[in-house]
SEKOL-358906 format. One record per residue (C-alpha): chain; x, y, z. Coordinates in steps of 0.05 Angstrom, whole numbers, plus 5000, padded with zeros to 4 digits. Layout:
! SEKOL-358906
mol->A px->X py->Y pz->Z .
...
! end
This chain:
! SEKOL-358906
mol->A px->1489 py->5838 pz->6367 .
mol->A px->1522 py->5771 pz->6363 .
mol->A px->1583 py->5778 pz->6323 .
mol->A px->1633 py->5803 pz->6379 .
mol->A px->1651 py->5739 pz->6414 .
mol->A px->1628 py->5742 pz->6486 .
mol->A px->1672 py->5731 pz->6544 .
mol->A px->1639 py->5668 pz->6565 .
mol->A px->1673 py->5601 pz->6560 .
mol->A px->1609 py->5563 pz->6544 .
mol->A px->1538 py->5580 pz->6521 .
mol->A px->1473 py->5542 pz->6530 .
mol->A px->1500 py->5488 pz->6490 .
mol->A px->1542 py->5463 pz->6548 .
mol->A px->1520 py->5477 pz->6617 .
mol->A px->1510 py->5446 pz->6688 .
mol->A px->1463 py->5451 pz->6745 .
mol->A px->1438 py->5513 pz->6782 .
mol->A px->1487 py->5566 pz->6806 .
mol->A px->1512 py->5554 pz->6880 .
mol->A px->1487 py->5623 pz->6896 .
mol->A px->1414 py->5601 pz->6887 .
mol->A px->1371 py->5599 pz->6946 .
mol->A px->1371 py->5528 pz->6974 .
mol->A px->1299 py->5518 pz->6989 .
mol->A px->1270 py->5539 pz->6923 .
mol->A px->1260 py->5467 pz->6900 .
mol->A px->1195 py->5468 pz->6940 .
mol->A px->1130 py->5467 pz->6905 .
mol->A px->1060 py->5440 pz->6899 .
mol->A px->1017 py->5415 pz->6843 .
mol->A px->0944 py->5436 pz->6824 .
mol->A px->0927 py->5372 pz->6790 .
mol->A px->0858 py->5349 pz->6801 .
mol->A px->0850 py->5331 pz->6875 .
mol->A px->0840 py->5260 pz->6894 .
mol->A px->0823 py->5221 pz->6956 .
mol->A px->0889 py->5185 pz->6948 .
mol->A px->0928 py->5249 pz->6965 .
mol->A px->0919 py->5273 pz->7036 .
mol->A px->0956 py->5321 pz->7082 .
mol->A px->1001 py->5284 pz->7130 .
mol->A px->0979 py->5279 pz->7206 .
mol->A px->1013 py->5259 pz->7270 .
mol->A px->0992 py->5207 pz->7320 .
mol->A px->0994 py->5227 pz->7391 .
mol->A px->1042 py->5185 pz->7435 .
mol->A px->1023 py->5143 pz->7493 .
mol->A px->1051 py->5204 pz->7536 .
mol->A px->0994 py->5250 pz->7512 .
mol->A px->1038 py->5295 pz->7470 .
mol->A px->1001 py->5339 pz->7424 .
mol->A px->1008 py->5320 pz->7351 .
mol->A px->1057 py->5360 pz->7309 .
mol->A px->1024 py->5415 pz->7262 .
mol->A px->1011 py->5393 pz->7191 .
mol->A px->1049 py->5429 pz->7137 .
mol->A px->1018 py->5493 pz->7110 .
mol->A px->1021 py->5468 pz->7039 .
mol->A px->0995 py->5397 pz->7025 .
mol->A px->1050 py->5350 pz->6997 .
mol->A px->1038 py->5335 pz->6923 .
mol->A px->1078 py->5306 pz->6871 .
mol->A px->1116 py->5353 pz->6823 .
mol->A px->1143 py->5313 pz->6767 .
mol->A px->1186 py->5371 pz->6744 .
mol->A px->1232 py->5398 pz->6797 .
mol->A px->1245 py->5476 pz->6791 .
mol->A px->1294 py->5524 pz->6822 .
mol->A px->1314 py->5597 pz->6812 .
mol->A px->1389 py->5604 pz->6793 .
mol->A px->1392 py->5667 pz->6831 .
mol->A px->1347 py->5718 pz->6868 .
mol->A px->1329 py->5777 pz->6818 .
mol->A px->1348 py->5850 pz->6834 .
mol->A px->1298 py->5900 pz->6808 .
mol->A px->1328 py->5947 pz->6754 .
mol->A px->1297 py->6004 pz->6715 .
mol->A px->1313 py->6007 pz->6640 .
mol->A px->1307 py->6052 pz->6582 .
mol->A px->1243 py->6024 pz->6562 .
mol->A px->1211 py->6055 pz->6624 .
mol->A px->1197 py->5990 pz->6657 .
mol->A px->1230 py->5957 pz->6718 .
mol->A px->1262 py->5890 pz->6698 .
mol->A px->1267 py->5827 pz->6743 .
mol->A px->1317 py->5781 pz->6706 .
mol->A px->1332 py->5712 pz->6727 .
mol->A px->1334 py->5640 pz->6705 .
mol->A px->1300 py->5576 pz->6729 .
mol->A px->1329 py->5505 pz->6725 .
mol->A px->1279 py->5451 pz->6709 .
mol->A px->1290 py->5375 pz->6717 .
mol->A px->1241 py->5322 pz->6694 .
mol->A px->1240 py->5266 pz->6743 .
mol->A px->1197 py->5220 pz->6703 .
mol->A px->1213 py->5161 pz->6656 .
mol->A px->1174 py->5193 pz->6599 .
mol->A px->1174 py->5259 pz->6563 .
mol->A px->1142 py->5322 pz->6595 .
mol->A px->1114 py->5377 pz->6552 .
mol->A px->1116 py->5447 pz->6581 .
mol->A px->1048 py->5479 pz->6565 .
mol->A px->1052 py->5547 pz->6603 .
mol->A px->1086 py->5585 pz->6656 .
mol->A px->1059 py->5639 pz->6701 .
mol->A px->1097 py->5683 pz->6749 .
mol->A px->1060 py->5712 pz->6805 .
mol->A px->1070 py->5754 pz->6865 .
mol->A px->1018 py->5734 pz->6912 .
mol->A px->0950 py->5741 pz->6877 .
mol->A px->0982 py->5786 pz->6823 .
mol->A px->0996 py->5759 pz->6758 .
mol->A px->1060 py->5790 pz->6729 .
mol->A px->1077 py->5746 pz->6669 .
mol->A px->1044 py->5692 pz->6627 .
mol->A px->1082 py->5651 pz->6578 .
mol->A px->1038 py->5604 pz->6535 .
mol->A px->1071 py->5540 pz->6505 .
mol->A px->1106 py->5579 pz->6446 .
mol->A px->1134 py->5634 pz->6483 .
mol->A px->1156 py->5588 pz->6538 .
mol->A px->1191 py->5546 pz->6485 .
mol->A px->1228 py->5604 pz->6458 .
mol->A px->1261 py->5618 pz->6525 .
mol->A px->1276 py->5545 pz->6546 .
mol->A px->1340 py->5506 pz->6530 .
mol->A px->1361 py->5437 pz->6548 .
mol->A px->1430 py->5425 pz->6577 .
mol->A px->1476 py->5410 pz->6520 .
mol->A px->1433 py->5444 pz->6470 .
mol->A px->1424 py->5513 pz->6442 .
mol->A px->1357 py->5501 pz->6412 .
mol->A px->1289 py->5523 pz->6438 .
mol->A px->1251 py->5467 pz->6465 .
mol->A px->1183 py->5454 pz->6500 .
mol->A px->1199 py->5381 pz->6515 .
mol->A px->1240 py->5351 pz->6572 .
mol->A px->1259 py->5280 pz->6562 .
mol->A px->1267 py->5231 pz->6619 .
mol->A px->1318 py->5258 pz->6672 .
mol->A px->1333 py->5317 pz->6628 .
mol->A px->1348 py->5388 pz->6654 .
mol->A px->1333 py->5453 pz->6623 .
mol->A px->1338 py->5528 pz->6637 .
mol->A px->1285 py->5580 pz->6629 .
mol->A px->1307 py->5653 pz->6619 .
mol->A px->1256 py->5701 pz->6646 .
mol->A px->1248 py->5777 pz->6643 .
mol->A px->1191 py->5800 pz->6687 .
mol->A px->1173 py->5872 pz->6677 .
mol->A px->1138 py->5922 pz->6718 .
mol->A px->1107 py->5990 pz->6698 .
mol->A px->1147 py->6049 pz->6721 .
mol->A px->1137 py->6068 pz->6793 .
mol->A px->1110 py->6001 pz->6810 .
mol->A px->1139 py->5971 pz->6874 .
mol->A px->1177 py->5909 pz->6866 .
mol->A px->1144 py->5844 pz->6898 .
mol->A px->1177 py->5814 pz->6956 .
mol->A px->1171 py->5745 pz->6931 .
mol->A px->1155 py->5707 pz->6865 .
mol->A px->1121 py->5639 pz->6855 .
mol->A px->1119 py->5602 pz->6789 .
mol->A px->1057 py->5562 pz->6762 .
mol->A px->1085 py->5512 pz->6710 .
mol->A px->1037 py->5477 pz->6665 .
mol->A px->1057 py->5405 pz->6642 .
mol->A px->1027 py->5349 pz->6603 .
mol->A px->1047 py->5277 pz->6592 .
mol->A px->1025 py->5224 pz->6543 .
mol->A px->1022 py->5167 pz->6594 .
mol->A px->0985 py->5191 pz->6655 .
mol->A px->0990 py->5154 pz->6720 .
mol->A px->0928 py->5182 pz->6759 .
mol->A px->0917 py->5202 pz->6811 .
mol->A px->0991 py->5222 pz->6824 .
mol->A px->1010 py->5242 pz->6749 .
mol->A px->0948 py->5265 pz->6711 .
mol->A px->0952 py->5279 pz->6635 .
mol->A px->0957 py->5354 pz->6649 .
mol->A px->0975 py->5388 pz->6712 .
mol->A px->0999 py->5453 pz->6738 .
mol->A px->1056 py->5457 pz->6790 .
mol->A px->1070 py->5515 pz->6837 .
mol->A px->1144 py->5516 pz->6841 .
mol->A px->1208 py->5554 pz->6851 .
mol->A px->1187 py->5608 pz->6902 .
mol->A px->1242 py->5661 pz->6902 .
mol->A px->1256 py->5722 pz->6942 .
mol->A px->1265 py->5790 pz->6904 .
mol->A px->1325 py->5825 pz->6932 .
mol->A px->1313 py->5892 pz->6963 .
mol->A px->1382 py->5921 pz->6944 .
mol->A px->1384 py->5974 pz->6891 .
mol->A px->1428 py->5965 pz->6828 .
mol->A px->1492 py->6008 pz->6835 .
mol->A px->1493 py->6074 pz->6798 .
mol->A px->1555 py->6087 pz->6760 .
mol->A px->1583 py->6130 pz->6703 .
mol->A px->1591 py->6103 pz->6632 .
mol->A px->1657 py->6071 pz->6617 .
mol->A px->1664 py->6109 pz->6548 .
mol->A px->1652 py->6177 pz->6521 .
mol->A px->1623 py->6208 pz->6457 .
mol->A px->1561 py->6191 pz->6412 .
mol->A px->1541 py->6129 pz->6374 .
mol->A px->1556 py->6074 pz->6426 .
mol->A px->1516 py->6011 pz->6408 .
mol->A px->1494 py->5964 pz->6465 .
mol->A px->1510 py->5894 pz->6435 .
mol->A px->1486 py->5834 pz->6468 .
mol->A px->1456 py->5870 pz->6527 .
mol->A px->1397 py->5857 pz->6570 .
mol->A px->1350 py->5821 pz->6572 .
mol->A px->1339 py->5768 pz->6519 .
mol->A px->1379 py->5702 pz->6509 .
mol->A px->1438 py->5737 pz->6481 .
mol->A px->1509 py->5710 pz->6476 .
mol->A px->1519 py->5739 pz->6544 .
mol->A px->1457 py->5722 pz->6583 .
mol->A px->1454 py->5655 pz->6550 .
mol->A px->1525 py->5638 pz->6576 .
mol->A px->1520 py->5591 pz->6636 .
mol->A px->1591 py->5574 pz->6655 .
mol->A px->1604 py->5509 pz->6696 .
mol->A px->1664 py->5525 pz->6739 .
mol->A px->1690 py->5492 pz->6800 .
mol->A px->1625 py->5449 pz->6806 .
mol->A px->1574 py->5505 pz->6799 .
mol->A px->1539 py->5545 pz->6745 .
mol->A px->1553 py->5619 pz->6739 .
mol->A px->1516 py->5671 pz->6701 .
mol->A px->1565 py->5725 pz->6706 .
mol->A px->1546 py->5760 pz->6640 .
mol->A px->1473 py->5765 pz->6656 .
mol->A px->1476 py->5843 pz->6647 .
mol->A px->1538 py->5850 pz->6605 .
mol->A px->1547 py->5897 pz->6547 .
mol->A px->1591 py->5893 pz->6484 .
mol->A px->1605 py->5965 pz->6466 .
mol->A px->1614 py->5980 pz->6388 .
mol->A px->1617 py->6051 pz->6362 .
mol->A px->1582 py->6067 pz->6296 .
mol->A px->1609 py->6117 pz->6248 .
mol->A px->1562 py->6173 pz->6232 .
mol->A px->1541 py->6143 pz->6169 .
mol->A px->1519 py->6079 pz->6206 .
mol->A px->1577 py->6037 pz->6190 .
mol->A px->1624 py->5997 pz->6236 .
mol->A px->1686 py->5996 pz->6197 .
mol->A px->1721 py->6015 pz->6131 .
mol->A px->1762 py->5972 pz->6087 .
mol->A px->1776 py->5902 pz->6103 .
mol->A px->1738 py->5873 pz->6163 .
mol->A px->1802 py->5839 pz->6186 .
mol->A px->1841 py->5903 pz->6191 .
mol->A px->1842 py->5935 pz->6261 .
mol->A px->1859 py->6005 pz->6232 .
mol->A px->1789 py->6006 pz->6198 .
mol->A px->1752 py->6010 pz->6263 .
mol->A px->1756 py->6084 pz->6282 .
mol->A px->1736 py->6071 pz->6353 .
mol->A px->1794 py->6019 pz->6365 .
mol->A px->1842 py->6046 pz->6415 .
mol->A px->1792 py->6098 pz->6446 .
mol->A px->1797 py->6111 pz->6521 .
mol->A px->1762 py->6068 pz->6574 .
mol->A px->1740 py->6103 pz->6635 .
mol->A px->1729 py->6082 pz->6705 .
mol->A px->1655 py->6082 pz->6721 .
mol->A px->1666 py->6098 pz->6796 .
mol->A px->1714 py->6110 pz->6850 .
mol->A px->1745 py->6048 pz->6878 .
mol->A px->1809 py->6004 pz->6879 .
mol->A px->1835 py->5960 pz->6826 .
mol->A px->1836 py->5889 pz->6848 .
mol->A px->1865 py->5853 pz->6787 .
mol->A px->1902 py->5867 pz->6721 .
mol->A px->1918 py->5823 pz->6662 .
mol->A px->1959 py->5853 pz->6605 .
mol->A px->2007 py->5827 pz->6553 .
mol->A px->1958 py->5784 pz->6510 .
mol->A px->1964 py->5795 pz->6434 .
mol->A px->1910 py->5832 pz->6394 .
mol->A px->1868 py->5782 pz->6356 .
mol->A px->1853 py->5791 pz->6283 .
mol->A px->1778 py->5812 pz->6272 .
mol->A px->1731 py->5757 pz->6252 .
mol->A px->1785 py->5703 pz->6262 .
mol->A px->1758 py->5660 pz->6319 .
mol->A px->1812 py->5656 pz->6377 .
mol->A px->1835 py->5587 pz->6391 .
mol->A px->1870 py->5552 pz->6450 .
mol->A px->1848 py->5602 pz->6502 .
mol->A px->1854 py->5580 pz->6576 .
mol->A px->1796 py->5599 pz->6626 .
mol->A px->1835 py->5658 pz->6651 .
mol->A px->1848 py->5684 pz->6578 .
mol->A px->1776 py->5692 pz->6556 .
mol->A px->1770 py->5764 pz->6581 .
mol->A px->1836 py->5783 pz->6545 .
mol->A px->1874 py->5839 pz->6576 .
mol->A px->1826 py->5866 pz->6629 .
mol->A px->1817 py->5905 pz->6694 .
mol->A px->1773 py->5889 pz->6753 .
mol->A px->1753 py->5943 pz->6800 .
mol->A px->1721 py->5939 pz->6868 .
mol->A px->1663 py->5985 pz->6866 .
mol->A px->1639 py->5973 pz->6936 .
mol->A px->1576 py->5942 pz->6964 .
mol->A px->1594 py->5872 pz->6936 .
mol->A px->1597 py->5903 pz->6861 .
mol->A px->1661 py->5892 pz->6819 .
mol->A px->1667 py->5919 pz->6749 .
mol->A px->1701 py->5883 pz->6691 .
mol->A px->1733 py->5920 pz->6636 .
mol->A px->1751 py->5867 pz->6582 .
mol->A px->1786 py->5856 pz->6515 .
mol->A px->1833 py->5917 pz->6529 .
mol->A px->1889 py->5940 pz->6480 .
mol->A px->1955 py->5906 pz->6490 .
mol->A px->1999 py->5950 pz->6532 .
mol->A px->1948 py->6006 pz->6544 .
mol->A px->1931 py->5991 pz->6617 .
mol->A px->1957 py->6046 pz->6660 .
mol->A px->1935 py->6022 pz->6727 .
mol->A px->1956 py->5967 pz->6774 .
mol->A px->1925 py->5925 pz->6831 .
mol->A px->1917 py->5970 pz->6894 .
mol->A px->1910 py->6035 pz->6854 .
mol->A px->1849 py->6074 pz->6874 .
mol->A px->1810 py->6098 pz->6814 .
mol->A px->1768 py->6160 pz->6809 .
mol->A px->1703 py->6164 pz->6766 .
mol->A px->1721 py->6184 pz->6694 .
mol->A px->1794 py->6165 pz->6701 .
mol->A px->1826 py->6136 pz->6638 .
mol->A px->1850 py->6064 pz->6654 .
mol->A px->1866 py->6031 pz->6587 .
mol->A px->1845 py->6034 pz->6512 .
mol->A px->1791 py->5990 pz->6477 .
mol->A px->1821 py->5931 pz->6445 .
mol->A px->1811 py->5865 pz->6414 .
mol->A px->1844 py->5813 pz->6458 .
mol->A px->1817 py->5748 pz->6486 .
mol->A px->1753 py->5717 pz->6464 .
mol->A px->1732 py->5767 pz->6414 .
mol->A px->1712 py->5772 pz->6338 .
mol->A px->1719 py->5849 pz->6333 .
mol->A px->1742 py->5909 pz->6372 .
mol->A px->1695 py->5924 pz->6429 .
mol->A px->1692 py->5938 pz->6505 .
mol->A px->1660 py->5881 pz->6543 .
mol->A px->1634 py->5912 pz->6609 .
mol->A px->1595 py->5878 pz->6665 .
mol->A px->1585 py->5885 pz->6741 .
mol->A px->1591 py->5822 pz->6782 .
mol->A px->1589 py->5793 pz->6851 .
mol->A px->1663 py->5772 pz->6860 .
mol->A px->1728 py->5792 pz->6827 .
mol->A px->1729 py->5732 pz->6782 .
mol->A px->1706 py->5750 pz->6712 .
mol->A px->1668 py->5684 pz->6700 .
mol->A px->1660 py->5654 pz->6768 .
mol->A px->1611 py->5707 pz->6790 .
mol->A px->1538 py->5723 pz->6790 .
mol->A px->1522 py->5779 pz->6743 .
mol->A px->1492 py->5840 pz->6778 .
mol->A px->1448 py->5897 pz->6746 .
mol->A px->1474 py->5970 pz->6743 .
mol->A px->1447 py->6035 pz->6718 .
mol->A px->1483 py->6094 pz->6686 .
mol->A px->1475 py->6159 pz->6725 .
mol->A px->1469 py->6200 pz->6662 .
mol->A px->1471 py->6191 pz->6585 .
mol->A px->1429 py->6207 pz->6523 .
mol->A px->1389 py->6152 pz->6487 .
mol->A px->1394 py->6167 pz->6414 .
mol->A px->1347 py->6108 pz->6395 .
mol->A px->1349 py->6038 pz->6378 .
mol->A px->1384 py->5998 pz->6322 .
mol->A px->1352 py->5929 pz->6317 .
mol->A px->1373 py->5876 pz->6267 .
mol->A px->1441 py->5908 pz->6256 .
mol->A px->1485 py->5844 pz->6258 .
mol->A px->1483 py->5828 pz->6183 .
mol->A px->1493 py->5897 pz->6155 .
mol->A px->1549 py->5914 pz->6200 .
mol->A px->1589 py->5853 pz->6193 .
mol->A px->1583 py->5861 pz->6119 .
mol->A px->1607 py->5932 pz->6122 .
mol->A px->1541 py->5963 pz->6106 .
mol->A px->1509 py->6020 pz->6142 .
mol->A px->1447 py->6014 pz->6188 .
mol->A px->1398 py->6070 pz->6193 .
mol->A px->1418 py->6121 pz->6246 .
mol->A px->1364 py->6151 pz->6291 .
mol->A px->1352 py->6227 pz->6278 .
mol->A px->1386 py->6273 pz->6327 .
mol->A px->1317 py->6298 pz->6349 .
mol->A px->1302 py->6230 pz->6375 .
mol->A px->1353 py->6233 pz->6430 .
mol->A px->1325 py->6235 pz->6500 .
mol->A px->1363 py->6246 pz->6567 .
mol->A px->1366 py->6185 pz->6615 .
mol->A px->1379 py->6182 pz->6690 .
mol->A px->1396 py->6123 pz->6731 .
mol->A px->1369 py->6071 pz->6683 .
mol->A px->1404 py->6008 pz->6649 .
mol->A px->1414 py->6005 pz->6574 .
mol->A px->1379 py->5949 pz->6536 .
mol->A px->1406 py->5910 pz->6474 .
mol->A px->1408 py->5952 pz->6412 .
mol->A px->1406 py->6018 pz->6448 .
mol->A px->1449 py->6072 pz->6414 .
mol->A px->1477 py->6119 pz->6464 .
mol->A px->1518 py->6185 pz->6474 .
mol->A px->1560 py->6188 pz->6535 .
mol->A px->1586 py->6254 pz->6561 .
mol->A px->1654 py->6275 pz->6533 .
mol->A px->1710 py->6273 pz->6585 .
! end
């Protein structure tokens, strides 16, 4: 769902370079253009003292007209579709003085092919800096991001390392260095061995819809925030929670009336044991569907709580109801404890709980981390729900018989869920 405004300050329409948490050496690469005698492996000449020559590099040096780097190292996370997801982004920069067309992308782990994106699918997940439109062409000196979701069958061990084969073409080749078509091997990235944190859901009851969740280019995942000179993807796995009524509607009456949203003011619960590290309260409730204006960077989450979950994981509970927060920094929360009420403060279009897990206590200057819920019921999926819900119309609700218990998996966008009553 796109209508609840995300917490991000900027989307793909205004972004900068790769996140500072990205591995430094990942710009390395090689090209599989047609070999030529003009390209050779460097060698060393022995000195007059008889010293042995230095060993040649393991990979021959070849021109890679498009530079590529992973924004962050992916962390494997199992999801409700029965697959394990490796979710990350690539930054591409065209170093040529002419357009480069992206023709394909393959993601490999050693000799195993994990993902193939032909030109049309690659275009669909690529955005130039300063543009929200899909693109398959990088102009001279242009930079773009590619949003990737590499999936593995259930039970398949995650690879240790990924490499990317990027297919390119140019209109004005410069052989032998730049042929008309070539394939670069670029952006090697390590897959983290850490497991996603397992937590309890932050809400209770039925019919909770995962809006803008993983793993497409949603308003959350597409938000690359340029802060303090680096790009941060804090909302990579964020969820906007909306609760549907039994008849499949979101609200009754006028959409601008907060009282017409039955779930407005519901309890928000701590997802794990751990201390509170930050609290913001006192921001006024926004009018639904009236875009907030004049927000400072710190005001985008609205009233919010940040909790330290341990192991380098921090939870953000955002857009909370004014005056409802019952905790303060230093308080140690227990799993399931009520900490505030769901509200409509900050950068929001309609009442919802924005929840994500991140690498630092800063809601936006963080790397978004995956998480799984220890237990919940998946009622089904409600795709293409934005238009009817925002118009006050119902969406088809999955039958009760379709519900399936889930354990230690991550919800996906459009999942409809029941969480245990507390």
